[in-house]
N, C-alpha and C positions, 0 to 999 in steps of 0.2 A: 814630447807632451802629447803631440797628435796621435802617436802610437798608443799611448796610454788611454786617451780618450776613445780611440777606435775599439780597443780591447774592452772598455767599460760597456760600450754600446752593444758589442757582440755578446758579452755576458748577460746584459739585461734582456736581450732577445732570447737568449738561451733559457734563462730562468722562466720568462713569460710563456715560452712554448712548451717547457717541460711540465710546468705546474698543472696544466689541464690533465696531463697523463696521470698524475698522482690522484687527482680528483676522480678521474674516470675509473682508476683501479679500485679506489675505495668504494665508489658507488656500485661497481661490478660485484664486489664481495657482498654488499648489503642486498643487492638484487637477487643474487644466487640464493642466499638464506631465505629471503621472502618468497622466492619462486619455489623452494622446497616446501615451505609451509603451505603455500596455496595448492601445490600438487597433492599434499597430504589431505587437504580439505576436499579436493576433488575426488580422491580415492574413497573417502568417507561417504561422500554424496552418492557415488556409484554403488557402494555397498547398500546404502539406505534404499536406493531406487529399486534394487532387486527385492528387498523386503516389502516395499510398498506395493510392487506389482503382485506379490504373493497375496497380500491381504485384500487388494482390489479384486483378484480372482475369487478369494473366499467369499467376499461380500456378494459378488455377482451370483455365485452358486447358491448362497443362502437366500437371496431374493427370489429365486426360482422355486424354492422349496415351499411346502405348506406352511400356512401361518399358525405355528404352534408356540407355546411358551419357550420350549427348549431352543427352537430355531431363532426365535426373536432375541433370546439371551445370547446365543451364539453370534448372531448377526451384530448385536450391539457391542459385544466384546471385540469383534473384528473391527468395527467402526472405531472403537476406542484405541485399539493398537495401531490402526492406520493413521488416526489423527495424531497420536503420540509420535509416531515416526515422522509425520509431516511437520510437527513442531520442531523435532530435532533437525530435520532437513532445513527448515527456515533459519533456525539458529546457527547451523553450520554455514549456510549461504551468507548470512550476515557477517560471521567471522571471516569468511573468504573475502567478501567485498571490502571489509575493513582493512585486511592485509593488502589487497590490491590498492586501496586508497593510500595506505602508508607507502607503498612502492611508488605510486604516482607522485606523492608529496616529495619523496626523496628525489625523484627525477626532476621535479620542478625546482627543488633547491639547487640541484647540480647544475641544471640549465641556467638558473639565475647567476650562479657563480661564474659559469662560462661566459655569460653575457658581459659580466663586469670585467673579466679578463680581456675579452675582445674589445670592450670600450677603452681599457687602458692601452691596448696595442694601437687602436685607431688614434687615440690622443697622442701617443708617442710618435706615430708615423707622421701625422699632421704637423707636429712641432718641428720635426726634422726636416720635412719637406718645406715648410715655411722658412726655416733657417737657411737652407741651401738656396731656395728660390730668391731670397733677398740679395744674393750675390750675382753680379753679371759674369758672363764666361771669362771676360778679361781679368776680373778680380780673382776668379778661381785659378786661372793660369798663373797670375802673378804670385799667389800665395803658395803655389806648389813648385818646388825647384825642378821637377822633372815631369815629362809627359806621362809616364807610367802612373805616377800619383794622381795626376789630373784625370786620366781615364778611369782610374780606380774610383775617384770621387763621383764622376759621372755615372759609373756602374752602380755605385751605392745609391745614388739618387733614383735611378730606374728601379732598382730592387725595392726601394721604399714605396714608390708608386704601385708596383705590382702587389707588394704585401698589403698595402692600404686597400686595394681592390678586393683582395682575398678576404681580409678581415671584415670589410663591409658586407660581403656576401655571407660570410659565416655569421655575422651578427643578425642579418635578415633571416637566415635559416633558423637560428636559435630562437628568435622572437616567434616565428611561425610555429616551431615545435612547442614553445611555451604556451601558446594560445591553444594548440590541439590538446595538450595535457590538462590545461585548465578546463576545457570542455569535457574531457574524458572524466575528470574528477567530479565535475557537477553531475554527469550521468550516473556515475557510481553512487553519489549521495542520494540522488532521486530513486535509484533502484533499492538502496538500503531502506529508505523511508517506506517504499511501497511494500517490501518484504516484512518490515516491522508491523505495518498496519495489517498485513495478512496474518502474521503471527498472533496478533491480538484476536482476530476472527477465529483462528483455529483454536486458541485457548478457550474462547466462548463456546465453540462447538463441542469441545472436550468436556466441558462442564455439563452441557445439555445431555450428552450421550451417557455420562456417568449418572446423571439424575434419572435417565430412562431405565438404566440397568437397576438402579435401586428401586424405581417404581415397580418394575416387573416382579421383583422378589418380595418387596415389602407389601404390595397389594394383593398378590395372589397366593403368598405362602407356598410358592412352588407348585401350586395346584393348577393343572391344565383346565379343569372345568371352570375354575374361578377366572382364569385368564380369558377363556372364550366368552364368558358372561360379560366381562368388562369390555371386551372387544365389541361385542354386539351393542352394549350400552353406548359406547363412544361413537360407534358408526351411526346409530340411530339418532343420536343428539346432534351430530353434524348435518345428517340428512334433513332432519326436522327444521334445523335453523336455516339451511339453504332454501327449502321449500317455502317456509314462512316468510323470509325476506323477499323472495320472488313474488309471492301472492300479495303481500302487503304493499310492496312498492309499486306494483302494477295498479292496484286499487287507488293508491293515494296520488299518483302523478296527475290525473285529471283534476282532482280537487285542488292540488297545489297550483296548477296552471291558472286557475281562476283566482287565486289569492295574491293580492298585491304585496304581501309581506314576504313572499318567497321569490328570490331572483331566479326565475325559471328561464332556461334557454341560455345560449352563449357558451363560450369556453370556460371551464372551471380551473382555478389555480389553487392547489393545495400546498400549505405550509406544513412543516413537521408537527405532529400532534404532541410530541415530547421533544426535549432537547436532542438534536441529532446525535446518535451514539452508534456503537458497533452493532451490526446486524448478525445475529447468531444463526438465523435460518432465512434463506431467501425464497423468493416466489418459485414454486415447483422445485425446491432444493432436493437434489438426488441423495444428499446425506442427511435429510430430515429423519430423525429417529422413528417417527410414527408414520412414515410414508406408506406402509402397508395398509394403513386405515384409509388414507386419502391423500391426494396430492396437496401439498402445502399451499393453500390459496392466498397467502399474504406474505408479510415479512415479520420476523420477530426481532424487535428492537430491544437491546439490553437496557434494563432500567432498574434501579433500586426500588425495592418494594415501597409503594406508596408515592411514587413520582407523579406530579401533576400532569393530567392529560387535558389539552385544550382542543377546541373545534379547529380543524385545518381550513375551514371555509364556512361562510354562512350556510345554514341548512335547517332542516326540519327533523325532529327527533321521531323516527319511525317506530322504534321499539327498544325497550331496555329490559334487562333482567337484573334484579338486584336482591340476591338471597344470602343468607348467612352460612349456607353449607359449603364445605370445602370440596364435595364430590361434584357439584354443578358449577360451571363457570358462568360468571356474570359478564354481561356485554351490553354494548350500545350500538344501535344502527342509526346512522344519520343519511338523510337524503339530500342531495345537492343538485345544483343546476346541471344542464347538459347531459341528463340521463345518468349521472354519477351517484354513487353512494359509497359510505365508508363504514367499516365495522371494526370494533374494538373489543378484544376478548381478554379474559383472565383478570377482571377488575376487582380490586379490593374494595373500592368505593365508587358509587355512582351518584352524581349530583344533578342529573337532569331527569325529566319525566317525558313519557311519550305524549305526542300531539302538542309539542311546544317548539319554539324556534330558538336557534342559537346563532351567535355571530362569531365571526373569525376571532380566535384567541380566547374565547369564553371557556372557563374551567367547566369540564363536564364529568370528570372522574379522576380516580387514581389507579396506577398500575398494581398488579398483584403477580400471581404465578408461582409464588413459593409453595411447593407441595405441602398440603395439609392446612392451608390458610384460606380464609374467606374468599369465595369466588374463583378459586384457582382451577377447579375442575380436576378430573382424573388424570388425563394425559397431559402433563405440563412439564416443561423442561427447565423450571427455575424462574426466578423473578425476571419479567420482561413484559413488553406490550406486544400482543399479536395485533397487527394492523392490516386491514384489507381495503383495497379499492375495487369497486365493482362498476362496470359500464353496462348499463341496460341489464343488470342482474347478473352478468358474467364476471367472475374474478379476473382482474388484470394485474400486471406487475406494478405495485405501488411506486417503485423507483422511477418509473416513466412519467409519473405525475407530480411527484413531490419536488418542491423548489425551496430555496432559501431566500427569504425576504428580509 
């Protein structure tokens, strides 16, 4: 009977020790397949990077060329192709990360199974040790007819203790590995979310670039002279606005300083003038479609045509333009405390008048920017709000001043 019992114990140990090998073999096959897919994505990314480098060089060369209609169309087409490749790159990176997360999840599942097996082993060893520990040496000698069986039992007891120590160490190592894999999985998820957000920004830029190309062809009818005329008109409009804001702001600051209605001095806090959304063009954005006209002095916030715009802080309405023409952009300029001012361009509707005061959150206008619509202006990239922050008349990065309240 004892012999049968001993055989059962040995069989149980063998099964318990062999099972992880089958689990590891199955996991290994899954990991090899996933690794092949991940390597395939890496190869595609490498090939895309070569194409991206080509278009980056083309864009750099085009920027150094004279500002002609043909050059601007070529430059815009290269921007479009580059952005399309960047979108493909982001999509492949997301696919690659999702495959990597699948592999990590498989490893986590496998590790959890191994932990359960080790727990079973630990439980078995503890029960056996407890059973043998409950007998005195004399009892063990008496139940065994020979010293060889007695020493065999003692050896078995020592093996159980050693195996218990090994299993506890394995269990600790597996728990540590599980924690590492869970941290790695979280990082992959964060990376995926970041790339998805970047992907949305790229798609917004692509829309703007396609709009720019349509504008060049539609407004100029492929005429170089018409393009140069539009260029001069747009540059003059921007220069006039900059000069007028600077002159008016300087004149009005002293007046406002004497007015108790205006919160002059101190630090200014700006909330978002529209609901926070994707930014399609950043401050001094190197990919801004009309950068050859001027450095982009603000940010373009994606917004549906007609989105409500509110004052981001208490202020004084320095100047507004509110016309029905689609060739001239409508705008609002607000003056705030601390030498700051804000500018809102491509407005479809303006609800405030110059020489009045506004409070934070007050409705001041509605967004526009759709080509050919009221107040959009000539050089526009689609429906959005162009928003500027100026400090002592100098444009600064709005993202350094905007907060969420």
